[in-house]
C-alpha atoms as an extended CHARMM CRD file, in Angstrom:
* protein
*
       272  EXT
         1         1  MET       CA            -75.0670000000       39.2900000000       -1.9420000000  PROA      1               0.0000000000
         2         2  GLU       CA            -75.1070000000       37.1900000000        1.1840000000  PROA      2               0.0000000000
         3         3  ILE       CA            -72.6580000000       34.3300000000        1.2230000000  PROA      3               0.0000000000
         4         4  SER       CA            -73.6860000000       31.4450000000        3.3970000000  PROA      4               0.0000000000
         5         5  ALA       CA            -71.2980000000       29.2650000000        5.3890000000  PROA      5               0.0000000000
         6         6  ARG       CA            -72.4640000000       26.3600000000        3.2580000000  PROA      6               0.0000000000
         7         7  ASN       CA            -71.2920000000       28.0960000000        0.0910000000  PROA      7               0.0000000000
         8         8  ILE       CA            -67.9160000000       28.8900000000        1.6250000000  PROA      8               0.0000000000
         9         9  ILE       CA            -67.3770000000       25.2750000000        2.6230000000  PROA      9               0.0000000000
        10        10  PHE       CA            -68.3210000000       24.1410000000       -0.8910000000  PROA      10              0.0000000000
        11        11  ALA       CA            -65.8580000000       26.5850000000       -2.4890000000  PROA      11              0.0000000000
        12        12  VAL       CA            -63.0120000000       25.4480000000       -0.2210000000  PROA      12              0.0000000000
        13        13  SER       CA            -63.7280000000       21.8140000000       -1.0450000000  PROA      13              0.0000000000
        14        14  ILE       CA            -63.4370000000       22.5630000000       -4.7730000000  PROA      14              0.0000000000
        15        15  VAL       CA            -60.0240000000       24.2400000000       -4.2700000000  PROA      15              0.0000000000
        16        16  LEU       CA            -58.7520000000       21.2940000000       -2.2340000000  PROA      16              0.0000000000
        17        17  ALA       CA            -60.1130000000       18.7480000000       -4.7020000000  PROA      17              0.0000000000
        18        18  TRP       CA            -58.1880000000       20.3470000000       -7.5680000000  PROA      18              0.0000000000
        19        19  GLY       CA            -55.0950000000       21.2630000000       -5.5820000000  PROA      19              0.0000000000
        20        20  PRO       CA            -51.5560000000       19.8420000000       -5.9130000000  PROA      20              0.0000000000
        21        21  ALA       CA            -52.3070000000       16.6610000000       -3.9710000000  PROA      21              0.0000000000
        22        22  SER       CA            -54.9400000000       15.6030000000       -6.4890000000  PROA      22              0.0000000000
        23        23  ARG       CA            -52.3250000000       15.8520000000       -9.2650000000  PROA      23              0.0000000000
        24        24  GLY       CA            -49.8230000000       13.6980000000       -7.4270000000  PROA      24              0.0000000000
        25        25  GLU       CA            -47.6980000000       16.7270000000       -6.5200000000  PROA      25              0.0000000000
        26        26  ASP       CA            -46.0570000000       17.5360000000       -3.2220000000  PROA      26              0.0000000000
        27        27  PRO       CA            -48.3240000000       20.2210000000       -1.7380000000  PROA      27              0.0000000000
        28        28  THR       CA            -45.3800000000       21.6210000000        0.2650000000  PROA      28              0.0000000000
        29        29  ARG       CA            -43.2660000000       22.1970000000       -2.8320000000  PROA      29              0.0000000000
        30        30  GLN       CA            -43.2770000000       25.7180000000       -4.2050000000  PROA      30              0.0000000000
        31        31  PRO       CA            -44.5240000000       26.1290000000       -7.8040000000  PROA      31              0.0000000000
        32        32  GLY       CA            -41.6700000000       25.8670000000      -10.2890000000  PROA      32              0.0000000000
        33        33  ALA       CA            -39.2160000000       24.6540000000       -7.6750000000  PROA      33              0.0000000000
        34        34  ALA       CA            -36.4520000000       22.5180000000       -9.1790000000  PROA      34              0.0000000000
        35        35  ALA       CA            -35.0650000000       19.3080000000       -7.7240000000  PROA      35              0.0000000000
        36        36  ARG       CA            -32.1380000000       19.7950000000       -5.3230000000  PROA      36              0.0000000000
        37        37  PRO       CA            -28.8390000000       19.7670000000       -7.2350000000  PROA      37              0.0000000000
        38        38  ILE       CA            -26.6770000000       16.6710000000       -6.8040000000  PROA      38              0.0000000000
        39        39  LEU       CA            -23.2040000000       17.2200000000       -5.3650000000  PROA      39              0.0000000000
        40        40  ILE       CA            -20.5550000000       14.6510000000       -6.2500000000  PROA      40              0.0000000000
        41        41  PHE       CA            -17.0140000000       14.6290000000       -4.8830000000  PROA      41              0.0000000000
        42        42  ALA       CA            -14.6640000000       12.9550000000       -7.3700000000  PROA      42              0.0000000000
        43        43  ALA       CA            -10.9890000000       12.1770000000       -7.8030000000  PROA      43              0.0000000000
        44        44  ALA       CA             -9.2420000000       14.7840000000       -9.9430000000  PROA      44              0.0000000000
        45        45  SER       CA             -8.3960000000       12.1890000000      -12.5850000000  PROA      45              0.0000000000
        46        46  THR       CA            -12.0990000000       11.7630000000      -13.4410000000  PROA      46              0.0000000000
        47        47  THR       CA            -12.6140000000       15.4720000000      -14.2570000000  PROA      47              0.0000000000
        48        48  ASN       CA            -12.9130000000       15.3570000000      -18.0400000000  PROA      48              0.0000000000
        49        49  ALA       CA            -15.0150000000       12.2210000000      -18.2580000000  PROA      49              0.0000000000
        50        50  LEU       CA            -17.3350000000       13.1850000000      -15.4230000000  PROA      50              0.0000000000
        51        51  ASN       CA            -17.8930000000       16.6950000000      -16.7830000000  PROA      51              0.0000000000
        52        52  GLU       CA            -19.1270000000       15.1630000000      -20.0170000000  PROA      52              0.0000000000
        53        53  ILE       CA            -21.3030000000       12.6120000000      -18.2410000000  PROA      53              0.0000000000
        54        54  LYS       CA            -22.9420000000       15.0650000000      -15.8660000000  PROA      54              0.0000000000
        55        55  ALA       CA            -23.7750000000       17.4130000000      -18.7450000000  PROA      55              0.0000000000
        56        56  GLN       CA            -25.6260000000       14.6450000000      -20.5670000000  PROA      56              0.0000000000
        57        57  PHE       CA            -27.4100000000       13.5200000000      -17.3960000000  PROA      57              0.0000000000
        58        58  SER       CA            -28.5780000000       17.0700000000      -16.6720000000  PROA      58              0.0000000000
        59        59  LYS       CA            -29.7440000000       17.4990000000      -20.2520000000  PROA      59              0.0000000000
        60        60  ASP       CA            -31.7520000000       14.2750000000      -20.0680000000  PROA      60              0.0000000000
        61        61  THR       CA            -33.2410000000       14.7660000000      -16.6120000000  PROA      61              0.0000000000
        62        62  GLY       CA            -33.1860000000       18.4770000000      -15.8800000000  PROA      62              0.0000000000
        63        63  ILE       CA            -31.3360000000       17.7420000000      -12.6250000000  PROA      63              0.0000000000
        64        64  ALA       CA            -28.2460000000       19.8440000000      -11.9870000000  PROA      64              0.0000000000
        65        65  VAL       CA            -25.0450000000       18.0900000000      -10.9470000000  PROA      65              0.0000000000
        66        66  GLN       CA            -22.3730000000       20.0130000000       -9.0540000000  PROA      66              0.0000000000
        67        67  THR       CA            -18.8360000000       18.6330000000       -8.8180000000  PROA      67              0.0000000000
        68        68  ASN       CA            -15.8630000000       19.0300000000       -6.5280000000  PROA      68              0.0000000000
        69        69  TYR       CA            -12.6110000000       17.5920000000       -7.8990000000  PROA      69              0.0000000000
        70        70  ALA       CA             -9.5440000000       17.0620000000       -5.7240000000  PROA      70              0.0000000000
        71        71  ALA       CA             -7.3670000000       14.3340000000       -4.2590000000  PROA      71              0.0000000000
        72        72  SER       CA             -9.4600000000       11.4660000000       -2.8790000000  PROA      72              0.0000000000
        73        73  SER       CA             -7.9040000000       11.9750000000        0.5450000000  PROA      73              0.0000000000
        74        74  THR       CA             -8.9180000000       15.6350000000        0.6370000000  PROA      74              0.0000000000
        75        75  LEU       CA            -12.4680000000       14.8600000000       -0.4370000000  PROA      75              0.0000000000
        76        76  ALA       CA            -12.9050000000       12.0700000000        2.1080000000  PROA      76              0.0000000000
        77        77  GLN       CA            -11.7690000000       14.3740000000        4.8970000000  PROA      77              0.0000000000
        78        78  GLN       CA            -14.2220000000       17.0350000000        3.7220000000  PROA      78              0.0000000000
        79        79  VAL       CA            -17.0700000000       14.5100000000        3.9450000000  PROA      79              0.0000000000
        80        80  ILE       CA            -16.0680000000       13.5700000000        7.4750000000  PROA      80              0.0000000000
        81        81  HSD       CA            -16.0540000000       17.2260000000        8.4570000000  PROA      81              0.0000000000
        82        82  GLY       CA            -19.6120000000       17.7810000000        7.2910000000  PROA      82              0.0000000000
        83        83  ALA       CA            -19.5300000000       18.5330000000        3.5620000000  PROA      83              0.0000000000
        84        84  ASP       CA            -22.9570000000       17.8360000000        2.0460000000  PROA      84              0.0000000000
        85        85  ALA       CA            -21.7770000000       15.5490000000       -0.7580000000  PROA      85              0.0000000000
        86        86  ASP       CA            -24.2310000000       13.0000000000       -2.1570000000  PROA      86              0.0000000000
        87        87  LEU       CA            -21.7590000000       10.7840000000       -4.0110000000  PROA      87              0.0000000000
        88        88  PHE       CA            -18.0320000000       10.1440000000       -3.9940000000  PROA      88              0.0000000000
        89        89  ILE       CA            -15.6810000000        8.6220000000       -6.5730000000  PROA      89              0.0000000000
        90        90  SER       CA            -12.3430000000        7.6950000000       -5.0380000000  PROA      90              0.0000000000
        91        91  ALA       CA             -9.1960000000        6.8230000000       -6.9830000000  PROA      91              0.0000000000
        92        92  ASP       CA             -8.5610000000        3.9220000000       -4.6290000000  PROA      92              0.0000000000
        93        93  THR       CA            -10.4490000000        1.7080000000       -2.2030000000  PROA      93              0.0000000000
        94        94  LYS       CA             -8.6200000000        3.0690000000        0.8490000000  PROA      94              0.0000000000
        95        95  TRP       CA            -10.6330000000        6.2700000000        1.1380000000  PROA      95              0.0000000000
        96        96  ALA       CA            -13.9450000000        4.5670000000        0.4280000000  PROA      96              0.0000000000
        97        97  ASP       CA            -13.1480000000        2.1070000000        3.2140000000  PROA      97              0.0000000000
        98        98  PHE       CA            -12.2550000000        5.0490000000        5.4460000000  PROA      98              0.0000000000
        99        99  LEU       CA            -15.7090000000        6.5550000000        4.9320000000  PROA      99              0.0000000000
       100       100  ALA       CA            -17.3550000000        3.1830000000        5.5200000000  PROA      100             0.0000000000
       101       101  LYS       CA            -15.6800000000        2.9520000000        8.9180000000  PROA      101             0.0000000000
       102       102  LYS       CA            -17.0270000000        6.4180000000        9.6800000000  PROA      102             0.0000000000
       103       103  ASN       CA            -20.5790000000        5.2940000000        8.8970000000  PROA      103             0.0000000000
       104       104  GLN       CA            -20.8740000000        7.5780000000        5.8390000000  PROA      104             0.0000000000
       105       105  ILE       CA            -21.7710000000        5.0650000000        3.1180000000  PROA      105             0.0000000000
       106       106  VAL       CA            -25.1550000000        3.7660000000        1.9850000000  PROA      106             0.0000000000
       107       107  GLN       CA            -24.1190000000        1.8700000000       -1.1440000000  PROA      107             0.0000000000
       108       108  GLN       CA            -20.9020000000        1.1690000000       -3.0530000000  PROA      108             0.0000000000
       109       109  GLN       CA            -19.6460000000       -0.4320000000       -6.2520000000  PROA      109             0.0000000000
       110       110  ASP       CA            -16.3020000000       -0.7740000000       -8.0110000000  PROA      110             0.0000000000
       111       111  LEU       CA            -16.7830000000        1.5170000000      -11.0130000000  PROA      111             0.0000000000
       112       112  LEU       CA            -13.5330000000        2.0990000000      -12.9050000000  PROA      112             0.0000000000
       113       113  GLY       CA            -10.0260000000        0.8430000000      -13.4330000000  PROA      113             0.0000000000
       114       114  ASN       CA             -6.8670000000        2.7300000000      -14.4490000000  PROA      114             0.0000000000
       115       115  ARG       CA             -3.0990000000        2.2790000000      -14.6740000000  PROA      115             0.0000000000
       116       116  LEU       CA              0.0280000000        4.3050000000      -13.9750000000  PROA      116             0.0000000000
       117       117  VAL       CA              2.4050000000        5.6530000000      -16.5990000000  PROA      117             0.0000000000
       118       118  ILE       CA              5.5780000000        7.7210000000      -16.6390000000  PROA      118             0.0000000000
       119       119  VAL       CA              5.2560000000       10.9450000000      -18.6250000000  PROA      119             0.0000000000
       120       120  VAL       CA              7.8310000000       13.4500000000      -19.8300000000  PROA      120             0.0000000000
       121       121  PRO       CA              7.3940000000       16.7660000000      -21.6800000000  PROA      121             0.0000000000
       122       122  ALA       CA              6.3640000000       16.2430000000      -25.3020000000  PROA      122             0.0000000000
       123       123  ASP       CA              9.6650000000       17.7070000000      -26.5600000000  PROA      123             0.0000000000
       124       124  SER       CA             11.8380000000       15.8880000000      -24.0240000000  PROA      124             0.0000000000
       125       125  LYS       CA             15.0260000000       14.2170000000      -25.2280000000  PROA      125             0.0000000000
       126       126  VAL       CA             15.4730000000       12.2610000000      -21.9950000000  PROA      126             0.0000000000
       127       127  ASP       CA             15.5340000000        8.5230000000      -22.6490000000  PROA      127             0.0000000000
       128       128  VAL       CA             13.0450000000        6.8410000000      -20.2810000000  PROA      128             0.0000000000
       129       129  THR       CA             11.7680000000        3.4060000000      -21.2070000000  PROA      129             0.0000000000
       130       130  LYS       CA             11.3780000000        1.8450000000      -17.7630000000  PROA      130             0.0000000000
       131       131  PRO       CA             11.0210000000        3.0590000000      -14.1530000000  PROA      131             0.0000000000
       132       132  GLU       CA             14.7070000000        2.4690000000      -13.4030000000  PROA      132             0.0000000000
       133       133  ASP       CA             15.5920000000        5.1360000000      -16.0020000000  PROA      133             0.0000000000
       134       134  LEU       CA             14.2110000000        7.7530000000      -13.6080000000  PROA      134             0.0000000000
       135       135  LEU       CA             17.5100000000        7.4380000000      -11.7340000000  PROA      135             0.0000000000
       136       136  ALA       CA             19.3410000000        9.0620000000      -14.6600000000  PROA      136             0.0000000000
       137       137  SER       CA             20.9690000000       12.4490000000      -14.0790000000  PROA      137             0.0000000000
       138       138  GLY       CA             18.7120000000       14.0170000000      -16.7130000000  PROA      138             0.0000000000
       139       139  ILE       CA             15.7740000000       13.5860000000      -14.3490000000  PROA      139             0.0000000000
       140       140  GLU       CA             16.2110000000       16.1310000000      -11.5600000000  PROA      140             0.0000000000
       141       141  HSD       CA             12.5510000000       16.4310000000      -10.5740000000  PROA      141             0.0000000000
       142       142  LEU       CA              9.9380000000       13.6520000000      -10.5360000000  PROA      142             0.0000000000
       143       143  ALA       CA              6.3520000000       14.8110000000      -10.0370000000  PROA      143             0.0000000000
       144       144  VAL       CA              4.0020000000       12.4660000000       -8.1930000000  PROA      144             0.0000000000
       145       145  GLY       CA              0.8940000000       12.8400000000       -6.0830000000  PROA      145             0.0000000000
       146       146  GLU       CA              1.6000000000       13.3020000000       -2.3770000000  PROA      146             0.0000000000
       147       147  PRO       CA              2.7360000000        9.7450000000       -1.4210000000  PROA      147             0.0000000000
       148       148  LYS       CA              1.2340000000        9.8880000000        2.0610000000  PROA      148             0.0000000000
       149       149  SER       CA             -2.3330000000       10.5420000000        0.9180000000  PROA      149             0.0000000000
       150       150  VAL       CA             -2.9580000000       10.9230000000       -2.8270000000  PROA      150             0.0000000000
       151       151  PRO       CA             -3.7780000000        7.5310000000       -4.4080000000  PROA      151             0.0000000000
       152       152  ALA       CA             -1.5950000000        8.0790000000       -7.4940000000  PROA      152             0.0000000000
       153       153  GLY       CA              1.3170000000        8.9400000000       -5.2190000000  PROA      153             0.0000000000
       154       154  ILE       CA              0.6540000000        5.9600000000       -2.9810000000  PROA      154             0.0000000000
       155       155  TYR       CA              0.6270000000        3.6490000000       -6.0140000000  PROA      155             0.0000000000
       156       156  ALA       CA              3.8360000000        5.2610000000       -7.3380000000  PROA      156             0.0000000000
       157       157  GLU       CA              5.6920000000        4.8100000000       -4.0650000000  PROA      157             0.0000000000
       158       158  GLN       CA              4.5090000000        1.2130000000       -3.8460000000  PROA      158             0.0000000000
       159       159  ALA       CA              5.7530000000        0.4270000000       -7.3550000000  PROA      159             0.0000000000
       160       160  LEU       CA              9.1060000000        2.1260000000       -6.9720000000  PROA      160             0.0000000000
       161       161  THR       CA              9.6430000000        0.5250000000       -3.5620000000  PROA      161             0.0000000000
       162       162  LYS       CA              9.0640000000       -2.9180000000       -5.0530000000  PROA      162             0.0000000000
       163       163  LEU       CA             11.7040000000       -2.0970000000       -7.6480000000  PROA      163             0.0000000000
       164       164  GLY       CA             14.0930000000       -1.0350000000       -4.8970000000  PROA      164             0.0000000000
       165       165  ILE       CA             14.5780000000        2.4930000000       -6.2110000000  PROA      165             0.0000000000
       166       166  TRP       CA             12.2090000000        4.6330000000       -4.1000000000  PROA      166             0.0000000000
       167       167  GLU       CA             14.8150000000        5.6200000000       -1.5350000000  PROA      167             0.0000000000
       168       168  LYS       CA             17.2250000000        6.5770000000       -4.3130000000  PROA      168             0.0000000000
       169       169  LEU       CA             14.5680000000        8.7650000000       -5.9430000000  PROA      169             0.0000000000
       170       170  LYS       CA             13.2420000000       10.5050000000       -2.8350000000  PROA      170             0.0000000000
       171       171  GLY       CA             15.5170000000       13.5040000000       -3.3370000000  PROA      171             0.0000000000
       172       172  LYS       CA             13.9500000000       14.1060000000       -6.7520000000  PROA      172             0.0000000000
       173       173  ILE       CA             10.3180000000       13.8060000000       -5.6990000000  PROA      173             0.0000000000
       174       174  VAL       CA              8.0610000000       16.8140000000       -6.1940000000  PROA      174             0.0000000000
       175       175  ALA       CA              4.8880000000       15.9870000000       -4.2550000000  PROA      175             0.0000000000
       176       176  ALA       CA              1.6760000000       17.4010000000       -5.7680000000  PROA      176             0.0000000000
       177       177  GLU       CA             -1.6830000000       17.9310000000       -4.0750000000  PROA      177             0.0000000000
       178       178  ASP       CA             -3.3610000000       15.6850000000       -6.6590000000  PROA      178             0.0000000000
       179       179  VAL       CA             -2.5150000000       13.8380000000       -9.8510000000  PROA      179             0.0000000000
       180       180  ARG       CA             -3.6160000000       16.6860000000      -12.1310000000  PROA      180             0.0000000000
       181       181  HSD       CA             -1.1330000000       19.0140000000      -10.4540000000  PROA      181             0.0000000000
       182       182  ALA       CA              1.5830000000       16.3990000000      -10.9660000000  PROA      182             0.0000000000
       183       183  LEU       CA              0.6790000000       16.3900000000      -14.6580000000  PROA      183             0.0000000000
       184       184  THR       CA              0.8680000000       20.1980000000      -14.7480000000  PROA      184             0.0000000000
       185       185  TYR       CA              4.3950000000       20.1530000000      -13.3140000000  PROA      185             0.0000000000
       186       186  VAL       CA              5.5090000000       18.0420000000      -16.2600000000  PROA      186             0.0000000000
       187       187  GLU       CA              3.5260000000       20.0810000000      -18.8030000000  PROA      187             0.0000000000
       188       188  THR       CA              5.1800000000       23.2930000000      -17.6550000000  PROA      188             0.0000000000
       189       189  GLY       CA              8.6810000000       21.8210000000      -17.4510000000  PROA      189             0.0000000000
       190       190  SER       CA              8.8300000000       22.1770000000      -13.6720000000  PROA      190             0.0000000000
       191       191  ALA       CA              9.5800000000       18.4370000000      -13.5700000000  PROA      191             0.0000000000
       192       192  GLU       CA             11.4630000000       16.4110000000      -16.1500000000  PROA      192             0.0000000000
       193       193  ALA       CA              9.1880000000       13.4290000000      -15.5370000000  PROA      193             0.0000000000
       194       194  GLY       CA              6.0750000000       12.4840000000      -13.6340000000  PROA      194             0.0000000000
       195       195  ILE       CA              3.9840000000        9.4840000000      -12.6770000000  PROA      195             0.0000000000
       196       196  VAL       CA              0.2940000000        9.8970000000      -13.4440000000  PROA      196             0.0000000000
       197       197  TYR       CA             -2.6690000000        7.8320000000      -14.5590000000  PROA      197             0.0000000000
       198       198  ALA       CA             -2.8830000000        6.8020000000      -18.2000000000  PROA      198             0.0000000000
       199       199  THR       CA             -6.1520000000        8.7220000000      -18.4560000000  PROA      199             0.0000000000
       200       200  ASP       CA             -4.4220000000       11.9460000000      -17.3840000000  PROA      200             0.0000000000
       201       201  ALA       CA             -1.6420000000       11.5000000000      -19.9070000000  PROA      201             0.0000000000
       202       202  ALA       CA             -4.2200000000       10.9570000000      -22.6420000000  PROA      202             0.0000000000
       203       203  ILE       CA             -5.8000000000       14.4120000000      -22.2290000000  PROA      203             0.0000000000
       204       204  SER       CA             -2.5650000000       16.3860000000      -22.5860000000  PROA      204             0.0000000000
       205       205  LYS       CA             -0.7230000000       17.2820000000      -25.7720000000  PROA      205             0.0000000000
       206       206  LYS       CA              2.1240000000       18.7320000000      -23.7390000000  PROA      206             0.0000000000
       207       207  VAL       CA              3.3830000000       15.3830000000      -22.4410000000  PROA      207             0.0000000000
       208       208  LYS       CA              4.1200000000       11.9780000000      -23.8720000000  PROA      208             0.0000000000
       209       209  VAL       CA              4.0480000000        8.5650000000      -22.2720000000  PROA      209             0.0000000000
       210       210  ALA       CA              7.5900000000        7.3190000000      -21.8380000000  PROA      210             0.0000000000
       211       211  ALA       CA              6.8350000000        4.0290000000      -20.0660000000  PROA      211             0.0000000000
       212       212  GLU       CA              4.0640000000        2.1230000000      -18.3650000000  PROA      212             0.0000000000
       213       213  ILE       CA              4.2730000000        0.8480000000      -14.8120000000  PROA      213             0.0000000000
       214       214  PRO       CA              3.1810000000       -2.8100000000      -14.6960000000  PROA      214             0.0000000000
       215       215  GLU       CA              0.0890000000       -3.5620000000      -12.6420000000  PROA      215             0.0000000000
       216       216  LYS       CA              2.0050000000       -6.2410000000      -10.7360000000  PROA      216             0.0000000000
       217       217  LEU       CA              3.9150000000       -3.3840000000       -9.0750000000  PROA      217             0.0000000000
       218       218  THR       CA              0.8570000000       -1.3780000000       -8.0460000000  PROA      218             0.0000000000
       219       219  GLY       CA             -1.9050000000       -3.9170000000       -7.7190000000  PROA      219             0.0000000000
       220       220  PRO       CA             -5.2520000000       -3.1830000000       -9.4000000000  PROA      220             0.0000000000
       221       221  VAL       CA             -6.0650000000        0.5380000000       -9.5760000000  PROA      221             0.0000000000
       222       222  ARG       CA             -9.7730000000        0.6600000000       -8.7110000000  PROA      222             0.0000000000
       223       223  TYR       CA            -12.1760000000        3.5880000000       -8.4340000000  PROA      223             0.0000000000
       224       224  PRO       CA            -15.0980000000        2.8870000000       -6.0840000000  PROA      224             0.0000000000
       225       225  LEU       CA            -18.3480000000        4.8050000000       -6.5710000000  PROA      225             0.0000000000
       226       226  VAL       CA            -20.0660000000        5.5780000000       -3.2780000000  PROA      226             0.0000000000
       227       227  LEU       CA            -23.5740000000        6.7630000000       -2.4690000000  PROA      227             0.0000000000
       228       228  LEU       CA            -23.0510000000        8.7520000000        0.6970000000  PROA      228             0.0000000000
       229       229  LYS       CA            -25.4070000000        9.0480000000        3.6380000000  PROA      229             0.0000000000
       230       230  HSD       CA            -26.3340000000       12.6040000000        2.6690000000  PROA      230             0.0000000000
       231       231  GLY       CA            -27.5870000000       11.3660000000       -0.7170000000  PROA      231             0.0000000000
       232       232  GLY       CA            -29.1880000000        8.1930000000        0.5620000000  PROA      232             0.0000000000
       233       233  ASP       CA            -32.6780000000        9.6990000000        0.7550000000  PROA      233             0.0000000000
       234       234  SER       CA            -32.4040000000       11.6620000000       -2.4890000000  PROA      234             0.0000000000
       235       235  GLU       CA            -34.0510000000       10.0920000000       -5.5320000000  PROA      235             0.0000000000
       236       236  SER       CA            -31.9350000000       12.3750000000       -7.7410000000  PROA      236             0.0000000000
       237       237  ALA       CA            -28.6800000000       11.2060000000       -6.1450000000  PROA      237             0.0000000000
       238       238  GLN       CA            -29.7410000000        7.5690000000       -6.4130000000  PROA      238             0.0000000000
       239       239  SER       CA            -30.6160000000        8.1300000000      -10.0630000000  PROA      239             0.0000000000
       240       240  PHE       CA            -27.1830000000        9.5890000000      -10.8390000000  PROA      240             0.0000000000
       241       241  TYR       CA            -25.5280000000        6.7660000000       -8.8820000000  PROA      241             0.0000000000
       242       242  ARG       CA            -27.2200000000        4.2890000000      -11.2300000000  PROA      242             0.0000000000
       243       243  TYR       CA            -26.5290000000        6.4150000000      -14.2900000000  PROA      243             0.0000000000
       244       244  LEU       CA            -22.7700000000        6.3560000000      -13.6810000000  PROA      244             0.0000000000
       245       245  SER       CA            -22.7060000000        2.6190000000      -14.4460000000  PROA      245             0.0000000000
       246       246  SER       CA            -25.1480000000        2.8700000000      -17.3630000000  PROA      246             0.0000000000
       247       247  PRO       CA            -24.1540000000        2.1470000000      -20.9850000000  PROA      247             0.0000000000
       248       248  ALA       CA            -24.2060000000        5.8930000000      -21.7490000000  PROA      248             0.0000000000
       249       249  ALA       CA            -21.7580000000        6.7190000000      -18.9490000000  PROA      249             0.0000000000
       250       250  THR       CA            -19.6460000000        3.6310000000      -19.6330000000  PROA      250             0.0000000000
       251       251  LYS       CA            -19.1330000000        4.7750000000      -23.2190000000  PROA      251             0.0000000000
       252       252  VAL       CA            -17.7510000000        8.1130000000      -22.0350000000  PROA      252             0.0000000000
       253       253  PHE       CA            -15.4770000000        6.5930000000      -19.3860000000  PROA      253             0.0000000000
       254       254  GLU       CA            -14.0430000000        4.1700000000      -21.9430000000  PROA      254             0.0000000000
       255       255  LYS       CA            -13.4860000000        7.0110000000      -24.4070000000  PROA      255             0.0000000000
       256       256  HSD       CA            -11.3500000000        8.7140000000      -21.7840000000  PROA      256             0.0000000000
       257       257  GLY       CA             -9.2630000000        5.5780000000      -21.2210000000  PROA      257             0.0000000000
       258       258  PHE       CA            -10.8160000000        4.0450000000      -18.1210000000  PROA      258             0.0000000000
       259       259  THR       CA            -11.6100000000        0.3660000000      -17.8730000000  PROA      259             0.0000000000
       260       260  ILE       CA            -15.0360000000       -0.5830000000      -16.5510000000  PROA      260             0.0000000000
       261       261  LEU       CA            -15.4310000000       -2.7790000000      -13.4980000000  PROA      261             0.0000000000
       262       262  SER       CA            -18.7270000000       -4.5960000000      -13.0890000000  PROA      262             0.0000000000
       263       263  LYS       CA            -18.3160000000       -6.0350000000       -9.6240000000  PROA      263             0.0000000000
       264       264  VAL       CA            -20.9670000000       -4.5920000000       -7.3140000000  PROA      264             0.0000000000
       265       265  LYS       CA            -20.2600000000       -4.5670000000       -3.5880000000  PROA      265             0.0000000000
       266       266  ALA       CA            -22.9580000000       -4.8550000000       -0.9890000000  PROA      266             0.0000000000
       267       267  ALA       CA            -23.5720000000       -1.8460000000        1.1930000000  PROA      267             0.0000000000
       268       268  PRO       CA            -21.0020000000       -1.9080000000        4.0160000000  PROA      268             0.0000000000
       269       269  GLU       CA            -22.2130000000       -2.5360000000        7.5110000000  PROA      269             0.0000000000
       270       270  ASN       CA            -22.2150000000        0.4580000000        9.7920000000  PROA      270             0.0000000000
       271       271  THR       CA            -19.1100000000        0.5770000000       11.8860000000  PROA      271             0.0000000000
       272       272  LYS       CA            -19.0080000000        2.6850000000       14.9800000000  PROA      272             0.0000000000
């Protein structure tokens, strides 16, 4: 049977009329292709809460969320050196400000609050009721996050310096790469005491809280949530950014001992 050019043109027009564009789909997207996974860099202390939150978000939306947990300082440096993270949760404002100065931030809000506590092994007989008790001979090793870079360590040094005992304790300090490693040192008995976040102490049955460190010694412990430049054009990343301050996420964070901060900061101006 002879097929005329007119018939061919008609057939092509039918295919185009009922193609992906007519259904509101992206014609360049391959059939069955899933949305790009979200990658969030987050302070180690948020691990348990964020794992629970991302699982629920993925269940509700079908969007996968990948996580990288470490010290905030380590994560910020990875972003600067080209890591394709979409979001970042820092355990202090310092590293969020650092990324802002490097022109890496699209949007930011203060998300969570925390506090520092002194922990000892659950079966410890050492009597610690206040920071000054860390000077006792029974405490030979004090685990803290690396004081030069890890937020929990920075807060610890600040508090102990204000009390006038940091220099006396420096010989006992066991510096950990992040706060979860500091907790592990105490759990395993490698350190007789440690300074960690209250939320970290709450997840372990191998340690007990011996004393709290007053906020007046550390200042407010704030966790900024940052939408990074890499995620700025991603609807999925923006959606998860909003979800992290939603009632559903708030409920999980509070369950894990965090306080919720509602202050929203305007997007920082680009700084060259």
